[in-house]
C-alpha positions in Angstrom: 13.4 -1.8 -5.0 12.9 -4.5 -7.6 13.4 -7.2 -5.0 10.6 -5.7 -2.9 8.3 -5.5 -5.9 9.1 -9.2 -6.8 8.4 -10.2 -3.2 5.1 -8.4 -3.1 4.1 -9.9 -6.4 5.0 -13.4 -5.2 3.0 -12.8 -2.0 -0.1 -11.7 -3.9 0.1 -14.7 -6.3 1.0 -17.3 -3.6 -1.7 -16.0 -1.2 -4.6 -16.9 -3.4 -4.4 -20.6 -4.5 -5.6 -21.2 -8.0 -8.3 -23.7 -6.9 -9.9 -21.0 -4.6 -10.5 -18.5 -7.4 -13.9 -19.0 -9.0 -13.8 -16.2 -11.5 -11.9 -13.0 -12.4 -13.9 -10.9 -10.0 -12.9 -13.0 -7.0 -9.3 -12.8 -8.1 -9.4 -9.0 -8.5 -11.1 -8.6 -5.1 -8.4 -10.7 -3.5 -5.6 -8.7 -5.1 -7.3 -5.5 -4.0 -7.5 -6.6 -0.4 -3.9 -7.6 -0.3 -2.7 -4.4 -1.9 -4.9 -2.2 0.3 -3.6 -4.1 3.4 0.0 -3.8 2.3 -0.4 0.0 1.6 -2.1 0.5 5.0 0.6 -1.4 6.7 3.4 0.5 5.0 1.6 3.8 5.6 1.4 3.0 9.3 5.1 2.2 9.4 6.0 5.5 7.6 3.7 7.4 9.9 5.4 5.9 13.0 8.9 6.5 11.7 8.1 10.0 10.5 6.5 10.9 13.9 9.5 9.5 15.7 11.9 11.5 13.5 9.9 14.7 14.0 9.7 14.3 17.7 13.3 13.5 18.2 14.7 16.1 15.8 15.7 18.4 18.6 15.8 21.5 16.4 17.7 19.8 13.6 16.0 21.2 10.4 17.1 18.3 8.3 15.6 15.7 10.7 12.4 17.8 10.9 12.0 17.8 7.1 12.7 14.1 6.9 10.0 13.5 9.5 7.5 15.7 7.6 8.4 13.9 4.4 7.7 10.5 5.9 4.4 11.7 7.3 3.4 13.0 3.9 4.3 9.6 2.4 2.1 7.9 5.0 -0.8 10.1 4.1 -0.4 9.3 0.4 -0.3 5.6 1.3 -3.5 5.9 3.3 -5.2 7.7 0.4 -4.1 5.0 -2.1 -5.4 2.3 0.3 -8.7 4.1 0.6 -9.0 4.7 -3.2 -8.2 1.1 -4.1 -11.9 0.0 -4.4 -12.4 2.8 -6.9 -9.3 1.8 -8.9 -10.5 -1.8 -9.0 -13.9 -0.6 -10.3 -12.2 1.3 -13.1 -10.1 -1.8 -13.9 -13.3 -3.9 -14.1 -14.9 -1.5 -16.5 -11.8 -1.5 -18.7 -11.8 -5.4 -18.7 -15.5 -5.5 -19.2 -16.2 -7.9 -16.3 
């Protein structure tokens, strides 16, 4: 899990060149867009996998519960992606920008 977090952090830092950032607001917006896109992509993956597990469970209660859990994780991911603009506004208020 730490390797994934490091890869995500590197992607966010490497995706926005230092010369392209005019101020802190631009940087925060870029990070927000990357995180929201990443969350939406992962949520779509979890939704697809959960749906496949649920549909192919064939009456197996464990597989049904795993499918439901993946679908719930996907819904949480979509909610976080949708709420990311609000979280960025809170961060801006805390930083005073």
